[in-house]
C-alpha positions as a printed NumPy array, in Angstrom:
array([[239.445, 156.157, 109.336],
       [235.926, 154.675, 109.518],
       [232.982, 156.916, 110.339],
       [230.894, 156.025, 113.369],
       [227.271, 155.382, 112.326],
       [224.879, 155.931, 115.228],
       [221.438, 154.435, 115.77 ],
       [220.082, 157.99 , 115.478],
       [221.619, 158.352, 112.014],
       [220.037, 155.096, 110.905],
       [216.643, 156.128, 112.304],
       [216.793, 159.502, 110.547],
       [217.516, 157.847, 107.201],
       [214.823, 155.243, 107.806],
       [212.262, 157.974, 108.601],
       [213.239, 159.79 , 105.39 ],
       [213.1  , 156.813, 103.014],
       [211.2  , 154.012, 104.745],
       [214.073, 151.622, 103.983],
       [214.989, 148.766, 106.322],
       [217.474, 149.211, 109.172],
       [220.252, 147.181, 107.534],
       [219.808, 148.901, 104.142],
       [220.01 , 152.274, 105.881],
       [223.142, 151.315, 107.795],
       [224.859, 149.999, 104.64 ],
       [223.959, 153.162, 102.724],
       [225.295, 155.388, 105.529],
       [228.538, 153.411, 105.681],
       [228.933, 153.726, 101.906],
       [228.175, 157.46 , 102.14 ],
       [230.644, 157.933, 105.033],
       [227.823, 159.153, 107.256],
       [226.492, 161.755, 104.795],
       [222.677, 161.569, 105.041],
       [221.985, 163.17 , 101.643],
       [224.426, 160.827,  99.887],
       [222.886, 157.861, 101.686],
       [219.42 , 158.892, 100.453],
       [220.817, 159.126,  96.908],
       [222.419, 155.677,  97.225],
       [219.08 , 154.17 ,  98.23 ],
       [217.3  , 155.956,  95.354],
       [219.848, 154.646,  92.847],
       [219.285, 151.177,  94.241],
       [215.563, 151.688,  93.616],
       [216.249, 152.87 ,  90.049],
       [218.379, 149.789,  89.298],
       [215.777, 147.464,  90.784],
       [213.014, 149.269,  88.901],
       [214.834, 148.734,  85.593],
       [215.598, 145.112,  86.454],
       [211.956, 144.332,  87.285],
       [210.411, 146.403,  84.475],
       [208.964, 143.322,  82.774],
       [207.305, 142.05 ,  85.963],
       [203.522, 142.264,  86.327],
       [202.204, 144.498,  89.109],
       [198.581, 143.361,  89.431],
       [198.192, 143.765,  93.185],
       [198.185, 147.057,  95.066],
       [195.998, 149.679,  96.709],
       [193.236, 151.89 ,  95.292],
       [192.284, 155.076,  97.14 ],
       [189.345, 157.357,  96.281],
       [189.077, 160.772,  97.918],
       [186.668, 163.707,  97.711],
       [187.2  , 167.36 ,  98.642],
       [185.582, 168.716, 101.792],
       [183.003, 170.655,  99.767],
       [182.246, 167.571,  97.605],
       [183.026, 169.531,  94.412],
       [185.796, 167.261,  93.137],
       [187.29 , 163.829,  93.675],
       [190.194, 161.624,  92.622],
       [191.097, 157.943,  92.439],
       [194.664, 156.594,  92.415],
       [196.034, 153.072,  92.135],
       [199.523, 152.231,  93.373],
       [200.396, 148.759,  92.11 ],
       [202.711, 146.093,  93.5  ],
       [203.671, 142.589,  92.463],
       [202.293, 140.847,  95.559],
       [199.307, 141.069,  97.87 ],
       [201.752, 140.844, 100.795],
       [203.158, 144.279,  99.915],
       [199.694, 145.709,  99.17 ],
       [198.53 , 144.874, 102.696],
       [201.55 , 146.557, 104.296],
       [200.558, 149.627, 106.319],
       [203.461, 151.714, 104.967],
       [202.414, 150.933, 101.388],
       [198.786, 151.858, 102.102],
       [199.9  , 155.098, 103.785],
       [202.116, 155.947, 100.8  ],
       [199.133, 155.527,  98.488],
       [197.042, 157.74 , 100.763],
       [199.737, 160.457, 100.711],
       [199.818, 160.334,  96.909],
       [196.005, 160.588,  96.911],
       [196.205, 163.619,  99.241],
       [198.572, 165.357,  96.82 ],
       [196.375, 164.41 ,  93.855],
       [193.31 , 165.915,  95.504],
       [195.151, 169.081,  96.557],
       [196.975, 169.72 ,  93.262],
       [194.276, 168.13 ,  91.053],
       [196.646, 167.544,  88.115],
       [195.146, 167.008,  84.67 ],
       [196.971, 163.737,  83.972],
       [198.88 , 160.863,  85.558],
       [202.14 , 162.256,  84.151],
       [201.472, 165.583,  85.885],
       [200.75 , 163.734,  89.128],
       [204.029, 161.786,  88.845],
       [205.844, 165.122,  88.436],
       [204.209, 166.643,  91.552],
       [206.307, 167.392,  94.632],
       [206.586, 164.761,  97.362],
       [208.768, 166.177, 100.137],
       [211.487, 167.567,  97.885],
       [211.362, 164.872,  95.196],
       [208.691, 164.017,  92.659],
       [206.049, 161.352,  93.21 ],
       [207.649, 159.421,  90.351],
       [211.002, 159.478,  92.134],
       [209.355, 158.444,  95.4  ],
       [207.778, 155.435,  93.681],
       [211.173, 154.401,  92.261],
       [212.755, 154.89 ,  95.692],
       [210.134, 152.6  ,  97.243],
       [210.878, 149.945,  94.621],
       [214.345, 149.729,  96.17 ],
       [212.974, 149.838,  99.71 ],
       [210.317, 147.155,  99.145],
       [212.252, 144.989,  96.707],
       [209.595, 144.532,  94.034],
       [208.062, 146.487,  91.17 ],
       [205.985, 149.468,  92.351],
       [204.026, 151.591,  89.882],
       [201.463, 154.38 ,  89.929],
       [199.232, 152.69 ,  87.367],
       [196.049, 154.782,  87.456],
       [194.852, 158.289,  88.233],
       [191.353, 159.61 ,  87.553],
       [189.715, 162.882,  88.558],
       [186.218, 164.313,  88.425],
       [184.576, 167.699,  89.022],
       [180.808, 168.096,  89.403],
       [178.273, 169.989,  91.537],
       [178.498, 167.008,  93.906],
       [181.043, 164.183,  93.991],
       [180.913, 161.091,  96.213],
       [183.391, 158.26 ,  96.639],
       [183.374, 154.58 ,  97.549],
       [186.309, 152.27 ,  98.317],
       [185.519, 148.599,  97.813],
       [186.787, 145.554,  99.734],
       [190.045, 146.516, 101.406],
       [191.223, 149.052,  98.807],
       [190.703, 146.665,  95.876],
       [188.64 , 149.221,  93.929],
       [187.701, 152.882,  94.139],
       [184.849, 154.85 ,  92.601],
       [183.967, 158.53 ,  92.315],
       [180.539, 159.598,  91.05 ],
       [179.475, 163.098,  90.001],
       [175.888, 164.355,  90.326],
       [174.364, 167.35 ,  88.542],
       [173.095, 168.95 ,  91.772],
       [174.45 , 169.388,  95.308],
       [172.68 , 168.995,  98.635],
       [173.372, 167.393, 102.011],
       [170.356, 165.203, 101.245],
       [172.207, 163.746,  98.23 ],
       [175.272, 162.481, 100.128],
       [173.911, 159.011, 100.941],
       [172.208, 158.472,  97.538],
       [175.432, 159.511,  95.776],
       [177.441, 156.984,  97.805],
       [174.829, 154.338,  97.029],
       [175.357, 155.016,  93.314],
       [179.143, 154.872,  93.76 ],
       [178.664, 151.478,  95.425],
       [176.51 , 150.448,  92.444],
       [179.396, 151.24 ,  90.084],
       [181.805, 149.115,  92.133],
       [179.366, 146.184,  92.262],
       [177.887, 146.238,  88.747],
       [180.798, 147.728,  86.737],
       [178.916, 149.825,  84.153],
       [180.95 , 151.056,  81.183],
       [179.086, 154.352,  80.689],
       [176.518, 156.631,  82.348],
       [173.975, 155.958,  79.582],
       [173.943, 154.669,  76.019],
       [175.172, 158.036,  74.688],
       [178.492, 157.274,  76.383],
       [179.035, 154.01 ,  74.491],
       [181.078, 154.313,  71.307],
       [179.632, 153.415,  67.912],
       [182.415, 150.843,  67.604],
       [181.152, 148.973,  70.686],
       [177.536, 149.227,  69.487],
       [178.431, 147.855,  66.035],
       [180.355, 145.006,  67.659],
       [177.413, 144.088,  69.917],
       [175.019, 144.117,  66.937],
       [177.332, 141.777,  65.009],
       [177.605, 139.452,  68.031],
       [173.793, 139.451,  68.346],
       [173.374, 138.624,  64.666],
       [175.922, 135.819,  64.806],
       [174.271, 134.234,  67.878],
       [170.869, 134.379,  66.179],
       [172.299, 133.033,  62.916],
       [173.875, 130.059,  64.728],
       [170.532, 129.44 ,  66.44 ],
       [168.991, 129.005,  62.975],
       [166.992, 132.234,  62.88 ],
       [165.966, 133.553,  59.421],
       [168.321, 136.156,  57.929],
       [165.562, 138.797,  57.717],
       [165.028, 138.552,  61.508],
       [168.669, 138.97 ,  62.518],
       [168.657, 142.795,  62.671],
       [165.572, 142.896,  64.918],
       [166.937, 140.165,  67.208],
       [170.326, 141.919,  67.427],
       [168.619, 145.226,  68.301],
       [166.764, 143.501,  71.126],
       [170.035, 142.094,  72.453],
       [171.605, 145.55 ,  72.16 ],
       [168.885, 147.043,  74.353],
       [169.6  , 144.346,  76.929],
       [173.308, 145.223,  76.689],
       [172.486, 148.894,  77.39 ],
       [170.364, 147.921,  80.387],
       [173.099, 145.771,  81.882],
       [176.089, 148.009,  81.116],
       [174.957, 151.636,  81.456],
       [174.704, 153.004,  84.976],
       [171.389, 154.859,  84.788],
       [169.661, 151.896,  83.099],
       [170.955, 149.218,  85.49 ],
       [168.694, 147.693,  88.123],
       [169.515, 149.447,  91.405],
       [171.423, 147.049,  93.673],
       [169.501, 148.105,  96.779],
       [166.112, 147.743,  95.081],
       [166.093, 145.759,  91.841],
       [162.499, 146.821,  91.082],
       [163.788, 150.233,  89.994],
       [166.665, 151.485,  87.855],
       [169.403, 153.782,  89.121],
       [167.77 , 156.573,  87.107],
       [164.378, 156.123,  88.787],
       [166.048, 155.806,  92.2  ],
       [167.729, 159.204,  91.739],
       [164.536, 160.828,  90.433],
       [162.811, 159.564,  93.567],
       [165.321, 161.588,  95.589],
       [164.931, 164.675,  93.366],
       [163.105, 164.807,  90.   ],
       [166.071, 166.565,  88.34 ],
       [168.853, 164.492,  89.939],
       [171.115, 162.452,  87.659],
       [174.717, 161.265,  87.186],
       [176.988, 163.383,  85.   ],
       [180.052, 161.113,  85.136],
       [181.85 , 158.417,  87.119],
       [185.346, 156.944,  87.381],
       [186.029, 153.347,  88.436],
       [189.542, 152.076,  89.171],
       [190.199, 148.504,  90.264],
       [193.133, 146.144,  90.646],
       [194.332, 144.03 ,  87.733]])
């Protein structure tokens, strides 16, 4: 005897999983009308599809940056998809926002801890696998960053293509706009560290060798190579460290001098930048 599947049953399953109407109806038929079994069927479908598409590249997606109401902490998450079509879908964007909400509330120490966090009775990791089955392409939580500081500001760039959080050493309502300006600077100019102290010796050594090789190929005397390479290294620091970069809103001053103009003691303690790709 076949079980009668009502439109209400289908809607309930669709609201629970986000799956399409036909997928929900098929799952309910297979589960003989049992909602919990139908949910499990859809999740298993997602698991199978996730395994099948494991070698696919997920370079599109959505990046969300969020800051706590008291500006004391912030997070950035990136939920990746295979196509831009999926990334622009409202349900996909809302899913990323929900994951970001949980990340900000729970403030886990790592991406693995975030994936293990509760999402309506299942883990975030399980929800992502479920949505792989619902959407039909590889979905991954590919990045999670967090930051605590006296004051944290966020910036989301160009339709959720990148997200930045910046931490300042002091807090004040007067610092909100300057902090966001600096977060925008990070998104636009892509620094790799706050200042040169944050750049590894390995990177410095590599830049010196590159500088020497360029000078050598240009025919410069061997005894001048070190001095030329040091000059190029200073230029590298200026272009790639946040506080030393020319401020995007006023290139006549650096980010450091811009912040000191707001408050003589104001500076950046850290930043996190997550982008697609």
